[in-house]
C-alpha positions as CSV (number, residue, x, y, z in Angstrom):
1,M,93.3,93.5,116.5
2,R,96.6,93.6,117.3
3,Y,99.4,90.9,116.6
4,S,103.3,90.0,117.8
5,V,105.3,89.6,114.4
6,S,108.9,87.9,113.8
7,V,110.6,89.0,110.6
8,K,112.9,85.9,108.9
9,L,115.1,86.7,106.4
10,K,115.8,85.8,103.2
11,K,113.1,83.3,104.1
12,D,109.6,84.2,101.6
13,F,106.7,82.4,104.8
14,I,104.1,83.1,106.7
15,E,102.6,81.9,109.9
16,V,100.2,82.6,112.4
17,D,99.0,81.1,115.7
18,E,96.6,83.3,117.9
19,D,98.4,86.7,118.3
20,K,101.8,85.7,117.2
21,I,102.6,86.0,113.6
22,V,106.0,84.9,112.1
23,I,106.8,85.8,108.6
24,G,109.8,85.8,106.6
25,I,110.8,88.3,103.9
26,K,113.5,88.3,100.7
27,A,113.8,92.4,100.8
28,Q,115.9,93.5,102.5
29,P,115.9,96.6,105.6
30,E,116.5,99.3,103.9
31,K,114.4,102.7,102.8
32,G,111.0,101.4,104.6
33,K,111.0,97.7,101.7
34,A,110.9,95.3,104.7
35,N,108.2,96.9,106.4
36,E,106.3,97.9,102.9
37,E,106.8,93.7,102.1
38,I,105.0,92.6,105.6
39,I,101.8,94.4,105.3
40,K,101.6,93.3,102.2
41,K,102.1,90.0,103.2
42,I,99.8,90.1,106.3
43,A,97.3,92.1,104.4
44,K,97.0,89.6,101.8
45,H,96.9,87.1,104.7
46,F,93.6,88.7,106.6
47,C,91.9,89.2,102.7
48,V,92.6,93.4,103.7
49,P,93.8,96.4,102.2
50,K,96.8,97.4,103.1
51,S,95.5,100.6,104.7
52,A,94.5,98.3,107.4
53,I,97.3,97.4,108.6
54,R,99.3,99.2,110.9
55,I,102.3,99.2,112.5
56,V,102.1,99.6,116.1
57,S,105.7,99.7,117.0
58,G,109.4,98.0,116.3
59,A,109.3,99.5,112.8
60,S,113.1,98.6,112.7
61,S,113.0,95.9,114.1
62,R,112.7,92.9,113.8
63,K,109.8,92.4,116.9
64,K,106.9,94.5,116.0
65,I,103.6,94.7,117.0
66,V,100.9,95.5,114.1
67,E,97.3,96.3,114.4
68,I,94.8,95.2,111.5
69,K,91.7,97.0,111.4
């Protein structure tokens, strides 16, 4: 399943609505730390391993497409 993900900084939350996810992260967007936190939160929310989450596009953007296997 693919989701459109919007990222907000300096907040800690996750909201899922059909095929859209809005996620708040506290990690700074440097050296992949923010993407790691996003993958970790989505995996926890959907109860899947982190290896089942893949950022399809937008790795360096606040707008991402994420695939969950």
